[in-house]
C-alpha positions in Angstrom: -34.9 4.6 -20.8 -34.7 7.5 -23.1 -31.6 9.7 -23.3 -33.5 12.6 -21.7 -34.6 10.6 -18.7 -31.1 9.0 -18.3 -29.6 12.5 -18.2 -32.1 13.6 -15.6 -31.3 10.6 -13.4 -27.6 11.3 -13.7 -28.1 15.0 -12.7 -30.2 13.9 -9.7 -27.6 11.4 -8.6 -24.8 14.0 -8.9 -26.9 16.6 -7.0 -27.6 14.0 -4.2 -23.8 13.2 -3.9 -22.9 16.9 -3.9 -25.6 17.7 -1.3 -24.3 14.9 0.9 -20.7 16.1 0.7 -21.8 19.7 1.3 -23.8 18.8 4.4 -21.0 16.7 6.0 -18.4 19.3 5.3 -20.5 22.1 6.8 -21.2 19.8 9.8 -17.5 19.1 10.2 -16.6 22.8 9.9 -19.1 23.9 12.6 -18.3 21.1 15.0 -14.6 21.7 14.6 -15.0 25.4 15.5 -17.4 24.7 18.4 -15.7 21.6 20.0 -12.0 22.4 19.6 -11.0 23.2 23.2 -7.3 23.9 22.6 -6.3 24.7 19.0 -2.6 24.5 19.9 -2.8 20.8 20.6 -2.0 18.1 18.0 -4.6 15.3 18.0 -2.9 12.0 17.3 -4.9 8.8 16.6 -3.1 5.5 17.3 -4.1 1.9 16.5 -2.9 -0.8 18.9 -3.1 -4.0 16.9 -2.2 -7.3 18.6 0.8 -8.9 20.2 4.1 -7.6 18.8 2.5 -4.8 16.9 1.2 -3.3 20.2 4.6 -3.6 21.8 6.3 -1.9 18.9 3.7 1.0 18.9 4.1 1.4 22.6 7.8 1.8 22.2 7.3 4.2 19.3 4.9 6.3 21.4 7.4 6.5 24.1 10.1 7.6 21.7 7.8 10.3 20.4 6.8 11.3 23.9 3.1 10.9 23.0 2.2 9.5 26.4 4.6 11.6 28.5 3.0 13.9 31.2 5.4 16.6 30.1 3.8 16.7 26.6 0.2 16.4 27.7 -0.3 20.0 26.8 0.8 19.3 23.2 -1.1 16.1 22.3 -4.6 14.8 22.3 -4.5 11.0 22.0 -7.3 8.9 20.4 -6.6 5.2 20.8 -8.2 2.5 18.7 -7.9 -1.1 19.9 -8.9 -4.6 18.8 -11.9 -6.0 20.8 -10.3 -9.4 21.4 -6.8 -8.4 22.2 -5.9 -8.7 25.9 -3.0 -6.3 25.7 -5.1 -3.6 24.0 -7.7 -3.9 26.8 -4.9 -3.6 29.3 -3.9 -0.3 27.7 -7.4 1.0 28.2 -7.5 -0.2 31.8 -4.2 1.4 32.5 -5.7 4.8 31.9 -8.2 5.0 34.9 -8.5 8.8 34.7 -9.7 8.6 31.1 -7.1 11.2 29.9 -7.3 9.8 26.4 -10.1 8.6 24.2 -10.4 4.9 23.6 -12.4 3.0 21.1 -12.8 -0.8 20.5 -13.0 -2.1 16.9 -13.7 -5.5 15.5 -10.7 -7.2 14.0 -10.6 -7.6 10.3 -9.0 -11.0 10.6 -8.3 -13.1 13.7 -5.2 -15.2 14.2 -5.3 -18.5 12.1 -8.6 -17.4 10.6 -9.4 -19.0 7.2 -8.7 -16.7 4.3 -12.1 -17.8 2.8 -13.9 -16.0 5.6 -11.6 -13.0 5.9 -13.4 -10.8 3.3 -16.6 -11.0 5.3 -15.0 -10.1 8.7 -12.9 -7.4 6.9 -16.1 -5.9 5.4 -17.8 -5.9 8.8 -14.7 -4.3 10.4 -14.6 -1.6 7.6 -18.3 -0.8 8.0 -18.1 -0.5 11.8 -14.8 1.4 11.7 -16.1 3.8 9.1 -19.0 4.9 11.3 -16.7 5.2 14.3 -14.0 7.2 12.5 -16.6 9.5 10.8 -18.1 10.3 14.2 -14.7 11.0 15.7 -13.6 13.1 12.8 -16.8 15.2 13.1 -16.4 15.8 16.9 -12.6 15.6 17.3 -10.7 15.5 14.0 -7.3 14.0 14.1 -4.2 15.7 12.7 -2.2 12.4 12.5 -3.1 8.8 12.3 -0.2 6.5 13.3 -0.4 2.7 12.7 2.0 -0.2 12.3 -0.6 -2.8 11.4 -1.9 -5.4 11.2 -5.0 -5.8 9.1 -7.4 -3.6 11.1 -4.8 -0.9 10.8 -5.2 -1.0 7.1 -9.0 -0.7 7.5 -8.5 2.5 9.6 -6.1 3.9 6.9 -8.9 3.6 4.4 -11.4 5.1 6.8 -9.3 8.1 7.4 -8.7 8.7 3.7 -12.4 8.5 3.1 -13.1 11.0 5.8 -10.5 13.4 4.3 -12.5 13.3 1.0 -16.0 13.4 2.4 -15.6 15.6 5.5 -12.7 17.8 4.3 -10.4 16.8 7.2 -6.7 16.9 6.7 -5.5 13.9 8.7 -2.0 12.7 7.8 -1.8 8.9 7.7 1.6 7.6 8.8 2.4 3.9 8.6 5.4 2.3 10.3 6.3 -1.1 9.0 6.9 -3.8 11.6 10.5 -4.0 12.8 10.7 -7.7 12.0 10.3 -6.9 8.3 13.9 -6.8 7.1 13.8 -7.8 3.4 10.1 -7.8 2.4 7.0 -5.7 3.3 4.1 -7.2 5.1 0.7 -7.7 3.3 -0.6 -4.7 5.3 2.3 -2.6 4.1 2.0 -3.7 0.5 -1.7 -2.8 0.4 -1.5 0.2 2.8 1.1 2.2 0.8 -1.7 3.4 -1.5 -3.5 5.1 1.5 -0.7 6.7 3.4 1.0 10.1 3.4 4.2 8.8 4.9 5.5 5.2 4.7 8.2 4.5 7.3 10.5 1.4 7.5 13.1 0.3 10.0 15.6 -1.3 7.7 17.5 -0.4 4.6 16.6 -3.7 3.0 12.9 -2.6 2.6 13.6 1.0 1.8 12.2 1.6 -1.6 10.8 4.5 -3.5 8.5 6.7 -1.4 9.6 5.2 1.8 11.7 6.8 4.6 13.6 5.4 7.5 12.1 5.7 11.0 14.4 8.4 12.1 12.3 11.1 10.3 8.7 10.2 11.0 6.9 13.4 12.0 9.5 16.1 12.3 12.2 17.6 10.1 15.3 19.5 11.2 16.1 23.0 9.9 18.5 25.7 10.9 21.9 25.5 12.5 20.5 24.8 15.9 18.4 22.0 14.7 15.0 23.4 15.7 12.1 21.1 15.3 9.5 22.3 12.8 6.1 20.8 12.9 5.0 19.4 9.5 1.4 19.1 10.7 -1.0 21.8 9.6 -2.3 24.0 12.4 -6.0 24.2 13.3 -6.3 27.6 11.6 -4.9 26.2 8.3 -7.2 23.2 8.5 -10.2 25.5 9.1 -9.2 27.6 6.0 -8.9 24.4 4.0 -12.3 23.2 5.2 -13.9 26.6 4.4 -12.4 26.6 0.9 -13.4 23.0 0.2 -17.0 23.7 1.5 -17.3 26.8 -0.6 -16.1 25.0 -3.7 -18.5 22.1 -3.3 -21.3 24.6 -2.5 -20.5 26.5 -5.7 -20.5 23.3 -7.8 -23.8 22.3 -6.2 -25.5 25.7 -7.0 -24.2 25.5 -10.6 -25.6 22.0 -11.0 -29.0 23.1 -9.6 -29.0 26.1 -12.0 -28.2 23.9 -15.0 -30.7 21.3 -14.0 -33.5 23.9 -13.8 -32.4 25.5 -17.1 -32.3 22.0 -18.7 -35.9 21.3 -17.5 
């Protein structure tokens, strides 16, 4: 391959990538404007893992009043559950009125599964979850994703970070380490810290750089009266960010097209 043809191929690949990003960002922008029923609500995505992880997240949701009828006008909940977890299925069946959105995902690793087969099931879970999260982010973008593991929660963290880059969404990923982790982080925590915006722990023994205790997860106090200030961007700010990102990518795309034509 000559240098000229190689340069042409690189230009075409770059244009294809930018065109894809531009298309998805435009699609996300229009769908967000058209389908956002109540811009004052905060959309929170939760992942209910298995066993003790589900119990911990249920307690945390209760503490944050995410499932309370009194805060139904403040939160839209999107729940992701493992397909083979009985407790997660019970959570879905406990909502007969379908007040929240529920989605079943394949687990990245089953209990006692061999580590030699884990990469294959994890890859399948990542592929399936990426399509599911992309569709949900296009139709009902989340403001916050909250997870406490296990492995499939890590897969969802990666998916939400990818959607932030590709779709221009601004979902904050919050990970809460399991309460039983007193001295050492779990494998999900050690890997997931690279994909989170806020890493929360429950014990001083595992509080390291970049980690915060659970008493300050989503809100910060300010003023003498201790008013709660939401640290989550409003819908209008997210729209402005989406517009600016879309315009930027569109400008780069137009510049690449102009340079490509001039080069030819």
